[in-house]
N, C-alpha and C positions, 0 to 999 in steps of 0.2 A: 654590566652585569646585573642580575635582580635579584640574588641570593644563593645559599651556600647551604651545601647540605649538613646535619648537622647529629643523625641520627636517623633509626628507624628499621624497617627490616624491609625483606624484598615487598610483601605489596603495600606498605608502606612507609613512604619515606618523608623524613622531615627537613624539610629547607626553611632557615631564617630569609625572614622578607629584608631585601635594602630597602632603609628607613625613606627614601625619596621615590620607593617603587610601588606598583599597586598592581597585585595578582590578581586573578581572577577565577571560580572556579570555571573549570573545563580547557583553562590556559595550558599550551602547550609547550615545555621548557625541554632545553639540551643538555647535557652534560657529560659531558664522555663519550660523545658520540651515541647515546642513549636518548632516545627521545619518550620526556615523563609528559606526566598528564596530573594538573592539582586535583582533587577532587574535594577537597574540604578546604577551610581556613579557619585559625583558631588564634584568641590574643595568647601573647607569652609573655612574662615578664621575671627578673631577673629579683625581683624587692619580692619582700612576703608578703600573701592575700592579706592579712591583718593591716599591714602597712600601708595596702593600698586602699583598704576600706578607707582608714584614719585620717590618708590626705583626703580622700573624697568627701568624706563627711567635714570636714574643717572647708570645703571650696561649698559644698553643697548647702554647710548652714551660715559663710559667712562669719564666719570666725576665725580668718586669715587667711593666708595666699600659703600657695604650696612653691615650691620648686626646686622639682626634680634633676640634679646635677649630672652631667651623661644623660639626659633623656633617653637619645635615642636606640645610646648604646644599652640602657637600663630595660628598655618597653618594645616589644616589635609583635612584628607578626608571625605567627608560625603557619607554613602550607604542606599540606600533605599529598602528597603526588604518586601514581604506581608507573612502574617503567610500563613503556604499551611498544616500544619498535625499537631495535639496534640498528643503527644507522651503518654499522662496521661490516654486522654480516647478514644487514637486509634480512632481517626473520627475529623472532620474538626472542627477549635478552633472555639469557639464562644468568647473568650476575648482578649484580650491584655496581653504579659508579662510586669512584673514588671518597673518602671522606671526605669532609670539608672539600669536595671541590665545589668551585664558583659553577651558575649555570645562567644561560641566555636563554631568550625568546628561539622561537624556530622563526627562518626563514624561509620565504618562497626556495631558494636553493636546496633547502633540506626535503626537501618533496621530489628529486628526483627520478626518485623509485618506482613514484606515478605515474606509470606512461597515460597520458590522455589518446583515450579511444574515441574517436570523432560519430564512428561508427556504433561505440554505445552506448547506453540510457544515460542520460545526464541527471544528475539528483541534486549539481547544489555545488557552491564553491568551498573549498576547507576553512574552517575557523578556528579561531585559539582562543577562549574565551570569548569574547564580545568582537575581537578583531576579524574582519574577513577577508581572506587571504585570493589572490589572484590565480588562484588551483582549483579548476574544476576537476569533480568525483564526474568519472564513469563508471560502470558497471556493465561484464560482456551480458550484452539482452538476452540473447537467448540459456545463458546458465541462470542468470537471475532468476528469468522469468517460469523457467521450465521446473526451478527448485523451490517457484511459492515465497509470495514476499506476504510481509502486516506492518500494517500502518498504524500502529496503538496512539493513540491520540486524545487528550479531554475536548469539547466542544472550542470552537475556536483558535484554535491552536493551527491550524493553517492544513488541514488533511486533503480538502479539496484543493487549492491552488498547487499542491505537491504532486496530485495525480495530475492534473492539465498540463504541467511542466516534463511532467515523462514521459504524456501521451505527446504532447508537443515534439518531444526529441524522439521519437519512433516514427514520425511519420514518413511515408515515402521507402523507409528502411527493409520493408519487406521480410525481414527476416521471422516478425513477430506479429500475431494475427490478437486485436482487445475487444471482446464484448465489454460493451459499457451500457451499466443500467444505472441510469440517469434519474436520478429519482428528484431531483429540482430541478429537471433541461436548465443545467448549467455546463455542460461541455462542449455541446455542437455550437452554440452562438447564442451573447447575452448582452446587452448596455450596462455600462457600468462611465458615470461622470459624461453621460451623452456621445459615448463611442461604442462601437461596436467591438464585442471581444469571441473570441472563442476559436476552436480549432479548428473552422472552418476558416480563418483567415490564415490559417498556415498556407506558406506559396505551392505548394505540393501537395493539399487537400482533395483539390478536384478528382482526383479517383481515386485515392487512398481514405479519406474519409467517408464511410456513407451513416447517415440518420434514417431511423425509421423511428414513426410517430403513430398513433389511430388518431391524431386530431390535427396538426401541423400539415400546412402545405405545402412544407419543406420538403425534402428528400424523398423517402419515400413512404406509401401507406400500412400501416403494420396493423395488414387480417391476417388469420390464421386459421387453416381448417380444421376442421375438428376431425379430421379423415387422420390427421397428424398426430392425433393423442394417443398413446398409449396407457396400456395400465399402468406400469411402473413411473409414468410422470406424473400420475392424478394420487400417487399415494406420497409423492412430496409436500402435498397441502393438505391431504384432507385423510382423516383416518377413519380408516375401515377394518371390521370384524372380520375375522377368520373366514367364514362363510361368505361375507360380502366380496371380500377380497379373491376367496376362490370362484368364484363366479363371474367378476372382472374378464380374470386367465381365460376361466372358460367359454366368456364371450367374442371375448378377442380370437383364440383360437378358431371357434365355429364359425363367426363372421366376417375376419380381420379387418383391412381400417373401417369399415362397415358399422363395429360395434358398440359406439357410441348410436348413434342411426338407431340401431336394430333395438337395444334395450329401452332408450327413451319412447319410441311408437309404440311399445310395448309385447313387441316377437316373443314368443314361448320358447324357454333356453332350458333342454333337458336337465333336470340333476334341482338346479336352487329351488328355492319355496318364492311364493308369492310374495311373501312378505317380503324376504332379503331384494328382491328386482323392484320392489316396490319403493324401497330404501334407497336403492342405491339409485334409480330414477332420479328422486329427491337431490340425491347429493351429487348428482353430474350436474344438473339443473343449474343449481346453486353452484358449483364451483366454476364452469364456463360460464356462468349472466346466460341461461339459452329457457326457451320454454318448449310447451309443446301446445300448439291448440288445433286440436282435431285430429288429421295425421302429416301437419307440418311440424317442423324445427323452425322456433323463429329467434331468431339473434338477440338479446334484451341489452346486450353489451357492445364495445365499439371494438372488441380486439376475436374472438371465434367467430367465427361466419361457417356458415353453409352452402351446400351445388357447388360450384366449380372454383369460388372467389377464395385467392390465400392456399392454393395447394402448393406453390414453391416457395412461398414465403419462409420455412425455416432450412431447405435446402439452398435456399441463394444466398444466406447469410450465410450460412458452414463452408459455401465456395467464397466468398467473400474471407473468411476469416480464414479459410485455410490458402487464400495469396495473400499471404500477411496483410491485409487492411485493417485498420480500425472500423469497428459498427457500435453508432453509439443509439442504444433504446430507448426511448423517452418514455418512464414510466413515471411520469409528474400526476398525472393523471387516472391510473388504477390502482388498486389493491396490493400491497405488498404480496399477498396468496398468489394475483395474476404473476406478478412480475418474475417470483419463484420460478412456478412457473415455466415461465416463459423462458427464464435462464437453464433452467432443469432440462427443457425438450432440444435446447441449441448445444449443453456441453454433452448431453449424454450420445447426441450425435457424433459431437466432436471423436470425443473418448472413444465411441465405438472404432469411429473409421479410422484413425490414429492407429486402434491396438488390430485391428483387420491387415494394416497398409505394413505395421512392423512384421507380422506374423506370414504375409506373403500371400494375405484371403482378399487382398483388397486392388482390382485392376487398374495400370496406368495408372501406379502408385509407388514413388520411390520415397521410402523415410525419410531418408538419411536427405534429402530434398524439401522434406517438410517443414513452414515454418512452425514454433510453438505459439500453442492456441493460450492465450492466457485469460481466464475473466474477471474484473472487478466488480468486488461485492463491498457495496456498503450493510453495516449492521451486521459485519460477520456472522457474531453467535448465532444468530436466528436460522442458520442454517447449519455453520459446524460445531454448534453447542448440542446438548443433550445425546440422549442413547437413541434414537431414532437412526438408521442409515440410510444414506441418502448418494450422488453422483458425486456433490461436492467433497463430500468427509469419505470417497472412492479415489478421488486426482489427489486430494491434500496425499492418502496414504501412494497412492499410484501413481497417478499422471506423469511423475517426473521418466520414470523408462518410457511414457509414450507421448514425450512432450506437450505434455496439457498441466496449463498451471492456473495456481488461483492467485489472486490479489486481493489481501482479507482486510478489511479498513474495520476501526469499532474502538466504540469507547472503553471498551468493556474486557480487556482480551483475557482477566480471569476466568471470564465464563466461555471461552474455547477448551474442551478440554488438552489435559497436556502432553496427550500422543500426535494431536494435530499440531498444538504449538511447534512442536519440536521437530515439523517437518516443514516447516516454513521457515526456509535458512537465510532471508536476508530479511531483517527487521531495521525498518527505516523509523527510527525513536522520535515522537514529536513532545511538546509539553504534557506533563503530567502529574495535577497535583496530590490525587491519591494513591495513597501507599499500596495499600491490597492491588491498583494496579500496577503502581511498578515492577512490585513483586513479583508479579505473575509475568510480566517481562522479561525480568532482570534473571530469573529463575531458568528462560527456554529459549537464551540468547544461545549466539552461534560462539559468541567469545564472553570473559569472564568481565561481569559487569557490577559483580557484589557489591563493588565500592562507590559505585553511582548512583546510588536512588538521589542524592541532595542534586546533580546534576540535572538529572532526567527531571527534578521536582524545578529547577531552577530555566531551564528552558524558556525564553522568551517564543513568541509567535514567530512559525519559519525557521526559528533555529529546531536541526535536529542532530541526532547520531544516528549513522549507518552501522549497524552492527553484524557482519557478513560471512559466510564461508569463503566467498572472494574479497576481501577486503585484510588487508594485512594485522590492520587492529580496527578498532570502533572508532569510527571516525567523524568525527565532529562537524557537521558543515549549517551554511546556508542558503535557503533554498530563494530562489531567486521568486522575487512578488511576479506571475503569469501577464501582466497585464503590461509592464516592463518588457518584457520578452518581445511582446505581442506589439508592441511600441517601438522596439528598434526593429523588428523586422518591414512595421511600417516606412521608417526613415528608409533602409537599406533598396527596396523597391521602389520609393521615391528616386532616390538616387541614382538608384540605375536606369529608369526612365528618364532623367533629365540626361544623364550623360548620354541617353540614346540618340535626343533629341538634338542637342549641340551639333549643328553640322561643321566640318572643317570651312575653313576659310579658301585651301587649296589642295 
């Protein structure tokens, strides 16, 4: 026994800690079959505050020793806890455990209700305080991804590591395609302490993880033909006046997928003024890194191309995603605007295709057989914040109906509108010491986290709270170190190879 209930109410149960025990914030306890979680700790004493101050003064000023009789009875630690799960009914608790009930720490047997699903997404091992238990937490991948995910955390708390662990668990399962915009080129392959790591080292990575880069010789070369760009794509990254926007759509209607070339080469368009077209020429050239020399359009950057090069790139990526693969795009050498533009082009096509499929307007497409397709967005407020409409906000509001999702990663969840936050139905909360950001997370969480602000602030690197409509309660977890997972996979492969090489004597 680690403590005893001495009072409180439904949302704040008071527990006197046993003198030789050491309860922690976030620790899970059991009382009368009800699981409780400690969310605060404070000192308690049977002595008057003035008496405690007097005794302290005597010791500090060396005016004599202080001997408190029955020290362990008179002074104690008071833990405050909230009920999170009723093991008897397998549901949210509706009552209180008995007064003066003794409490114990949770054991692995208490989590039999959490069925392991190796086909689901692995998030880590259940944690009670700082004690990591051998209980893996899996969530149904299709449900979790189609209902959107938020990963809020301060810098250095393990966001990238968490995403690598999640993506590793998805490789080869084919019920989900993930578009990864890799701004630091750290997902596909990297070196750590002289050893290779990355998703490419997964045993099933060969046909399930595809890598696009504008500069690397690995994987596929990222080239996108300007004929794949539509007016609404450009609106994601360029501000246009009403007259300029009208001219964009008029040009697209008049010239089809040649509209950019015709505008840049100065072809006449009935209606818009010459000044408007001149401004459009300049904005398009800057946005797509193009130049016009004589009657020729010349790419200045290494993404957008002319002629026949890169015509199938977007279509190929969409097909890879719709076959349940992970597509990593190295955006480490391109601007943030181009990164958003590329993601917009891909996800707009995915969203429209899934919508047509569900409505029966897409040939050779069965909606129930489509994988969920999700995009991983670093620094999510830049596309989810503000008043400007875009494809990512549309996906956040409507994507669930069409099996299209978002994985939003951010240090500043308060910058994401409340309406969008409410639609991100799984929140994997890592450590954050900024109260304003914790408040934004708590106010939009699928479960009641009103008592958990200190708990979130106390999370160490790699520790998380998973609050989801697909969990019974907010589950504290410890996320595995990605390098450890890769090393373990290496050992399994090496052991398997060793066994195959051993020939029987007879």
